[in-house]
Residue, then its C-alpha position, 0 to 999 in steps of 0.5 A: m879126244s878129251v877136254l880141248p887142249k886150249i881149254a885145259a890150258f886155262a882151266d885154272d882161270l875158269i876155276a877162279l872165275r867160278h869161285d868168284f861168281h860163287a862167293h857173290p851170288e845174285i838172285g833173279f833179275e839182280e845179276v848186276r855184278t855177274s852180268e858186268i863181269v860176263a860182258k867185260r870178259l866177252a869184250e876183252w876177247g873180241v866178242e860183240v856185247h849186247r846188254g839189257l835183254g831180260k833186264t840183266g841178260v847179256v848176249g855176245v855175238l862172234e863170227g867165225s873165220g870160215g865165212s858165212g853160215k848158220t847161226i847157233g845159240l849157246r845158253a847158260d843161266m846166271d842166277a842164284l837161289p834165295m837160300d843159305e849155303q852150308t858147304n863151308l867152302p873157302f869161297s862160300s857165299k858172302t851174301p846171307g840168304k843167297f847161294h849158287g845152290c843149282g850150279h848156275d855159277g858153273h854154267t856161266t863159267m862154262l859158257l865163258g870158257a867156250a866163248r874164250y876158246l872160240s874167240e881164240t880159234r874162230n875155226f868155224k863158219g857162221k856166227v855163235v850167239f852166247i846167251f847169258q840168261p838171268a832169272e831161271e829159277g821160276l822168275g821167267g828170265a827166258c820169257s823176259m829175254l824173248a819179250d825183249g826180242l832175243f831171237e828177232k835181234f839175234p836170229c838163231d838156227e839152233i840153240y843148245g844148253m846144259h845143266n850139271n848133274p851131281l847125281a850122275a857119274p862124272n863126265k856122263v852126258g845124258l839127254r832125252p830126245g823129244v819131251a824131256m822135262a816137265g812143264a810147271t804151273s804155280f797156283d794159289i787158291a783163295i777161300e773167303g768164308r766167314g769168321s767167328h769165335g772158336a767156341a761158336p763155329q755155327h756162326s762161321k763158314d770155316a775157311v780152314l775146314i773148307a781148305a782141308s776138304l779142298v786139298q783132298s779133292l784136288q788130290s783126286i784130279v791126277s788119280r781119277n781124271v788124268e789117264p794113268i799112262q800120262p805122268a802128272v803131279l799136283s802138290v799142295t805145298q802151302i796152307h795159310s790161315g788164321s792168327a789165334y787159337n780161339v778165332i775161326p778164320e774167314k780166309a785161307v789160301l792154298s798154294g802149290t805146283i802142277r807138273y805135266f809133260d803134255d799141254g792137254v793134260k795141263e788144260l785138263i788139270y786147269t779145268r778140273i781145278r776151276e770146276i772143283c773150286a766152283g763146286f766148293a763155293i756153291s756147296y759152302g756158300v763162300e768164295v773160292t778163287p783159283d789163280l793158275r800161273p804157268t811158269f815153265s813150258v814142257l821142254r822138248n829136245d829136237p831129235a836130230l839135234s839131240e843126236a848131234y849134241l851127243e856126238a859132240a859130247a862124245d868127242i870130249v867124254g867118249v862115246e861110252n859116256v853119252s846116252d840118249q836114254s835119260a828118264l823123264v824129269p818132273a823138274s822144270e827148266d825155262f830153257a824150254d821157252m827158248l826151245n819153243v822158238v828155236p830148235g835145239a837140245y839140252c843135256t846134263v853133265g855128271h860130276a862128283g859130289g852126290i848132294p842134289v841141287h837146291n840142297p844147302g850142302f850142294v857142291l859143284d865139282d870144278a872138274i866139270l868146268p873144262v868139260g862143259a866148256s869143251i862140249y859147248a865149243r865142240i858142238i860149234e866146231r861140228r855144226l859150223a864146220v869149215 
């Protein structure tokens, strides 16, 4: 089997829809136009529409013609990134500083394609819940939908998601059963010392010097406290301090990210950050205040449902193009928060291009659209078979 024929027949519609989303990107919790289009299309196809979950999220519910059965959720993210586009595509972003640089315009389109197909065929028993999520890019869109009662209002037995992969060969579908993607924490560490004239450092408690030393100490946590067989990353990515050449500043702020695949490792890193900051405060006679904010959970794929997902994908792309041997990914994905509540799986689908996501030159290959839509539809036909 290849792309489902009904989906192949309206592939041009999917391309036009995705190009429209691409030209009008909206960042997290601002997906007003996008969600309006999603809701309108779902309603046109006879899908029951619910709006307002997670502010701009949209949920569609569709019953099959085969009677009662399980309920399966299919999820796609809708938000763009706050960055400029440099692709020179004829349908490039019309909004400066906003760009679908992660391909969420494609994800939204693929799920809409599956919704259209399933609404036309309804060849399944039970229900499908189409989840169009806002604000995946670090703003907690999944948690926001969960807080608004997503799975209390729309209980699901299983849930599936996917992401495009421009670094894999076209139509290669991959996932990793079990732990697959890293959890993430963002952090800021505020240092408050005492400022002075740059020529009289003896009167200061130099926040810049303290910040520089603190960066080095933080880098020892993963190498000297975390077991070598446990992957983890701690990166200081920002240092902010000072405003003049001849003033030693009294304040400095360090910011960065932590990635981990085990919650115990996360807690160990948290503890060591707090201990090191407390020690620096005593040593230098200053205030050092860490603020640790978990932003993504560790993503865990259910092993049995991962196998089912790959079987569905194999019906579309061929068994030779699916793999359960994907490497651990230190990037993060907030679909993990949904998987913490409902068992399911998350896969990647390769496409032509070669430029990574989050790059201003990233281009999503339109050929992926009917493939992703067909995989979404096929998992429903298999898991909710009449």
